[in-house]
N, C-alpha and C positions, 0 to 999 in steps of 0.2 A: 437436569441438565448440568453439565460441568461448568464450574466457574471459569476454568481456563478456556473453554470454548467461547464463553461470553466475552472474555477479555480479547481473545483472538478476533472475534467478530467485530468488536469495537475498534480494534487496531486497524483491521482491513478497511472499515468504513472511514476512519480518520485518514488513513493513507490515501484513499480516493479523493477526499476533500482537499487534502494538502497538495496532491498532485494536480488537481484541477486548478488550484490557485497558481501553481508554478506554470502550468500550460498557459494560463491567462497572461501572465507577465512575459514569459519567454516568447509566446506567440506574437504579442504586441512588439516586442523588441525585434523579432525576426522580420516582421512586416516593415518596420521602420528602417532597419539596418541591413538585413539580409546576410548576416554573418554566419559562416558555416558552423562556428562553435555553438551558436544559439540553436541552429537546426539540429545539431547533435544532441543538445539538451532536450529539445522537443521530442526527438525520436526516442531517446532513453526514457523520458517520462511517459511517453505513449506505451512503451512496452511494460513499464511498471504499472500503468493504469490497467492494462489488460490482465496482468498477473493478479492484481488486487481484486479486480472484478470477478475473476475466476475463483479466487479464495473466498470472496464474500458469497458467491453462488454456492460453493461447496459447504460453507459454514451455515448457511441459512436454508437452502432449498434442496439439498441432496441428502435424503435420509440414509442412504448407504454410507456416505462419507461420515455423517454424524455418528452413526453406530460404530463405524470403524475407529473414529477418534475416541469415542467413549470407551471402547474396549481396549484401547492402547494403554501401555504402562504409563505411570506418572512421568517417568523420564521423557517419554515420547511426547506426551501432551505439553510438558514444560518446554521442551525444545521448540516445538512448532509455535507455541505462544510467545516464547522469548524472541524468536526470529521476527515475528510480526511486530512485536513491541520495539525491537531494535530498529527495524525499518521505520517505524513511526518516529522514533527519536531522531534518526538521521534526517528524515524529511522535515521535521520541525526545525532543526538547525538550518537546513537548506532554505526553507521558506523564510526564516528570520533574516538570513543573510541576503536573500534575493529581494525581499520587500524593503530593505533599508535603503 
């Protein structure tokens, strides 16, 4: 199994956890204040949750995707893994700012 695939799996799982923590905070804020900005953040995080759940499904349970990823060039594998990792870093920053 590719190390890059393992890193991408871990990043997708971390993204889901980070997004759930954001939904928790923003959901509470929306219930209390009803601000449309907060609703926008909730909808955006919902779409990202769906995206990362799909990625995690593909990375873990779809053998065709796993073979396709494994047969890809190193540039391809690095690009997908980099994008997942970049999203994780962005979400870590957002969680840190939100929870302060």
